[in-house]
Rosetta silent file (secondary structure, phi, psi, omega in degrees, C-alpha in Angstrom):
SEQUENCE: XXXXXXXXXXXXXXXXXXXXXXXXXXXXXXXXXXXXXXXXXXXXXXXXXXXXXXXXXXXXXXXXXXXXXXXXXXXXXXXXXXXXXXXXXXXXXXXXXXXXXXXXXXXXXXXXXXXXXX
SCORE:     score description
SCORE:     0.000 S_00000001
   1 L     0.000  -46.147  177.337    0.086   -0.002    0.007 S_00000001
   2 H   -57.666  -34.738 -176.759    2.780    2.468    0.989 S_00000001
   3 H   -66.726  -21.036 -179.247    4.418    1.867   -2.440 S_00000001
   4 H   -80.592  -18.578 -176.804    1.244    3.286   -4.190 S_00000001
   5 L   -84.392  146.649  175.283    1.413    6.624   -2.380 S_00000001
   6 L   -59.410  150.409  179.289    3.363    9.570   -3.748 S_00000001
   7 H   -56.427  -30.108  179.781    6.642   10.228   -2.074 S_00000001
   8 H   -66.235  -47.368 -178.799    5.385   13.481   -0.529 S_00000001
   9 H   -65.301  -35.516  175.996    2.538   11.726    1.154 S_00000001
  10 H   -61.759  -41.245  175.306    4.899    9.017    2.387 S_00000001
  11 H   -62.950  -40.915  173.724    7.080   11.701    3.874 S_00000001
  12 H   -58.636  -43.457 -177.973    4.038   13.316    5.461 S_00000001
  13 H   -66.378  -43.047  175.015    3.099    9.960    6.991 S_00000001
  14 H   -60.085  -49.541 -179.566    6.628    9.505    8.429 S_00000001
  15 H   -60.679  -38.742 -176.823    6.528   13.005    9.907 S_00000001
  16 H   -66.315  -43.358  179.124    3.072   12.354   11.407 S_00000001
  17 H   -60.330  -41.241 -179.881    4.372    9.138   12.989 S_00000001
  18 H   -65.830  -45.305  179.817    7.441   10.933   14.400 S_00000001
  19 H   -68.228  -31.679  176.809    5.244   13.671   15.926 S_00000001
  20 H   -69.824  -33.717  176.317    2.859   11.107   17.421 S_00000001
  21 H   -71.964  -35.336  179.620    5.891    9.407   19.092 S_00000001
  22 H   -67.950  -36.753 -179.966    7.104   12.717   20.361 S_00000001
  23 H   -69.400  -41.120  175.290    3.689   13.426   21.831 S_00000001
  24 H   -54.265  -44.615 -177.313    3.681    9.930   23.492 S_00000001
  25 H   -65.443  -43.236  177.636    7.083   10.776   25.063 S_00000001
  26 H   -64.810  -30.317  179.747    5.778   14.102   26.261 S_00000001
  27 H   -68.311  -42.580  179.819    2.743   12.442   27.806 S_00000001
  28 H   -63.254  -44.896 -177.260    5.092    9.987   29.779 S_00000001
  29 H   -64.593  -36.777  172.578    7.161   13.014   30.920 S_00000001
  30 H   -60.523  -40.715  176.908    4.016   14.827   32.001 S_00000001
  31 H   -64.035  -38.604  178.235    3.002   11.882   34.102 S_00000001
  32 H   -65.904  -43.296 -175.945    6.405   11.746   35.761 S_00000001
  33 H   -67.496  -45.577  177.021    6.341   15.488   36.506 S_00000001
  34 H   -58.762  -42.827  177.360    2.852   15.169   37.977 S_00000001
  35 H   -66.649  -34.752  173.550    3.886   12.352   40.145 S_00000001
  36 H   -64.539  -43.737  177.316    6.950   14.339   41.352 S_00000001
  37 H   -62.318  -38.282  176.311    4.635   17.306   42.197 S_00000001
  38 H   -59.557  -45.615  176.012    2.379   15.041   44.109 S_00000001
  39 H   -63.636  -42.253 -175.889    5.234   13.665   46.055 S_00000001
  40 H   -65.457  -40.876 -176.269    6.684   17.180   46.739 S_00000001
  41 H   -66.555  -42.550 -176.531    3.232   18.456   47.895 S_00000001
  42 H   -67.008  -50.980 -177.243    2.758   15.399   50.271 S_00000001
  43 H   -57.647  -45.810  178.346    6.295   15.873   51.682 S_00000001
  44 H   -61.742  -42.984  179.425    5.753   19.626   52.216 S_00000001
  45 H   -57.405  -53.217 -172.619    2.270   18.914   53.841 S_00000001
  46 H   -65.214  -38.177  174.935    3.852   16.393   56.288 S_00000001
  47 H   -63.392  -36.821  177.678    6.747   18.691   57.025 S_00000001
  48 H   -62.106  -28.145 -176.606    4.312   21.506   57.726 S_00000001
  49 L   -82.324  -10.606 -174.235    2.723   19.420   60.570 S_00000001
  50 L   -96.529  151.917  177.370    6.025   19.051   62.397 S_00000001
  51 L   -65.493  155.752 -177.526    7.563   21.690   64.777 S_00000001
  52 L   -68.905  -15.420 -178.418   10.332   23.786   63.300 S_00000001
  53 L   -89.183    3.415 -172.182   12.893   22.298   65.712 S_00000001
  54 L   -67.728  138.265  173.855   12.224   18.711   64.408 S_00000001
  55 L   -68.076  118.780 -177.040   15.419   16.896   63.217 S_00000001
  56 E  -115.513  156.590  175.916   15.239   16.417   59.491 S_00000001
  57 E  -135.174  156.372  172.474   17.368   14.591   57.044 S_00000001
  58 E  -125.800  141.466  177.527   18.121   14.605   53.323 S_00000001
  59 E   -99.300  122.305  173.594   19.441   11.686   51.388 S_00000001
  60 E  -119.692  116.386 -173.709   22.080   12.541   48.811 S_00000001
  61 L    60.884 -122.862  178.296   23.118    9.414   46.967 S_00000001
  62 L  -105.909   17.885 -175.518   23.636    6.725   49.589 S_00000001
  63 E  -118.171  136.648  179.486   24.413    9.230   52.415 S_00000001
  64 E  -103.873  127.817  173.991   21.844   10.792   54.796 S_00000001
  65 E  -113.404  144.267  177.579   22.601   14.284   56.040 S_00000001
  66 E   -81.086  134.445  175.778   20.933   16.183   58.929 S_00000001
  67 E  -131.899  155.300  177.795   19.440   19.475   57.623 S_00000001
  68 L   -68.240  131.654 -177.677   17.649   22.359   59.132 S_00000001
  69 H   -56.147  -42.962 -178.872   13.852   21.827   58.631 S_00000001
  70 H   -61.668  -46.059 -178.336   13.256   25.351   57.578 S_00000001
  71 H   -65.816  -35.831  177.465   15.919   25.205   54.993 S_00000001
  72 H   -68.903  -35.762  177.911   14.608   21.823   53.726 S_00000001
  73 H   -60.919  -53.402 -179.421   11.031   23.277   53.476 S_00000001
  74 H   -56.383  -52.980  179.737   12.504   26.221   51.451 S_00000001
  75 H   -57.969  -42.598  176.304   14.426   23.969   49.136 S_00000001
  76 H   -62.238  -40.122  176.083   11.477   21.762   48.552 S_00000001
  77 H   -61.576  -41.246  175.601    9.175   24.703   47.958 S_00000001
  78 H   -60.699  -43.646 -179.039   11.732   26.016   45.412 S_00000001
  79 H   -67.629  -39.547  178.621   11.838   22.575   43.676 S_00000001
  80 H   -62.191  -42.296  178.045    8.032   22.522   43.678 S_00000001
  81 H   -63.330  -43.312  179.311    7.877   25.913   41.878 S_00000001
  82 H   -66.722  -38.039  179.097   10.355   24.852   39.380 S_00000001
  83 H   -66.790  -49.606  174.791    8.536   21.508   38.827 S_00000001
  84 H   -48.766  -42.106 -177.700    5.223   23.485   38.411 S_00000001
  85 H   -69.677  -38.021  177.910    6.872   25.636   35.703 S_00000001
  86 H   -65.963  -40.616  175.171    8.155   22.469   33.962 S_00000001
  87 H   -61.842  -41.910  179.581    4.673   20.992   34.045 S_00000001
  88 H   -63.151  -38.173  178.854    3.241   24.115   32.569 S_00000001
  89 H   -69.541  -44.148 -179.223    5.795   24.169   29.808 S_00000001
  90 H   -71.047  -32.707  174.282    5.453   20.552   28.933 S_00000001
  91 H   -61.623  -42.374  179.027    1.622   20.819   29.005 S_00000001
  92 H   -63.412  -47.989 -175.941    1.794   23.710   26.505 S_00000001
  93 H   -62.793  -40.423 -175.629    4.154   21.782   24.296 S_00000001
  94 H   -70.623  -40.471  174.107    2.005   18.568   24.468 S_00000001
  95 H   -54.808  -52.019 -178.537   -1.154   20.670   23.703 S_00000001
  96 H   -65.059  -44.551  175.534    0.451   22.286   20.758 S_00000001
  97 H   -62.660  -41.647  175.551    1.844   19.035   19.389 S_00000001
  98 H   -55.928  -47.283 -179.422   -1.607   17.472   19.959 S_00000001
  99 H   -65.211  -43.494  179.835   -3.249   20.126   17.820 S_00000001
 100 H   -60.961  -34.192 -177.181   -0.580   19.651   15.094 S_00000001
 101 H   -72.260  -44.892 -178.483   -1.172   16.014   15.089 S_00000001
 102 H   -56.001  -47.458 -174.609   -5.024   16.439   14.879 S_00000001
 103 H   -69.860  -39.743  179.856   -4.647   18.904   11.926 S_00000001
 104 H   -65.668  -43.129  175.378   -2.139   16.607   10.197 S_00000001
 105 H   -50.012  -54.385  175.204   -4.473   13.615   10.720 S_00000001
 106 H   -50.664  -51.872  175.437   -7.245   15.341    9.073 S_00000001
 107 H   -54.707  -47.639 -177.359   -5.092   16.338    6.169 S_00000001
 108 H   -62.544  -43.312  179.731   -3.711   12.778    5.767 S_00000001
 109 H   -59.292  -40.610  176.623   -7.169   11.264    5.915 S_00000001
 110 H   -67.033  -35.297  175.326   -8.329   13.523    3.157 S_00000001
 111 H   -69.994  -40.311 -179.022   -5.289   12.620    1.089 S_00000001
 112 H   -69.511  -30.367 -176.850   -5.819    8.896    1.694 S_00000001
 113 H   -62.437  -35.771 -176.090   -9.476    9.185    0.682 S_00000001
 114 H   -61.476  -30.676 -176.604   -8.240   10.386   -2.705 S_00000001
 115 L  -102.009   10.054  173.348   -6.459    7.011   -3.127 S_00000001
 116 L    71.102   25.913  177.008   -9.470    5.025   -1.658 S_00000001
 117 L  -104.207  136.300  176.574   -7.529    4.260    1.583 S_00000001
 118 L   -92.859    0.000    0.000   -9.255    4.496    4.914 S_00000001
């Protein structure tokens, strides 16, 4: 079937498939970012329930370090803001790519219809 299509249409189909794969990759990244945000929010919520003089630790690699709770909260809040910005950016990219894919799909379907392909 692909041999019957003009080379330009074959190239568009390859481009469409590549965009679709990129979109899937973005969706996986979005899920990971959302999961990280959930974890950060839960950690900050639990830390908020503890007194400020609570002994807290941070794991770096395989070593655990004692850290000031207020500094730990500040660091996690900064990380949460950065992660939220990443989520926003990835979401915009995924939405834009999704729109491009939908437009391309419509165009390809119309082209395929000319060749009697569904």
